[in-house]
N, C-alpha and C positions, 0 to 999 in steps of 0.2 A: 462671729458672723461667718457665713459661708457664701460661696458664689457658685451658681450652677447655670447651665444653659437650659432654657425651657423652650419647647416647641409649642406654638399656639397655632392650632389647625382649625380652619373653617371648612366649608364645603368645597371651595375651589382654590383657596390660597393657604399656604402655611408660612409661618414666620418664626425665626429663632431669635430669642432675646436672652441676654445675660442678666440675671437677677441676683442681688445681694440681699440676704435676709438672715435672721437668727437661726433658721433651720429650713430643711427642704420643704416641709409642709407649708410654711409661711411663704416661701418663694413661689410655690404653685398657686397659693391664694392671691398673692400680689399680681402674678402674671395674668390670672384669669378674672380679676376683680372687675375690670372695665370691659370684659369680653364674655358675658355670661352665655352667649350662644356658641362659643367656640370650645374646643377641647384643648387642654393643656397637659403636657407630660414632660418629665425630665429626660434630657437627651443623654444617653449612655454611649460610651463609657465616660465617667466623670474623671477629669484629670486631677490627680491629687495635689499637684503643685498650684493649681488655680482654685481648688475647692475652698481652702481656708484663706480668708482675706487678712491683710496685714502682713507683717514680716516674719511672724513665727507660727509654727505649727503647735497646737496645744500639747502639753506634756502627756506622754503615754500614747500618742497617736503615731503610728508608723506609716510612712509613705510607700513602703515596699509591698508588692502584691502578696497575698496570703501564701504561705508555704515557701517563701524565698527569704533568705537571710541577707541583711545589708552587710556589705564589707566594712570592716573596721578601719 
């Protein structure tokens, strides 16, 4: 599961919500499901520490920005 911040934007009002879902596409669908007249988008940058739910980051996933090495 992942967690992202989604911006839900109407003509005059925008709102940010945190959504937990199996993937980003489903998070967008969940945020916009009850609001078909509004636009939804992922808010960037995504914080790596908050992206993965639970206590552990999946194996093989690095939290370091691309091009930077993590200190041992």
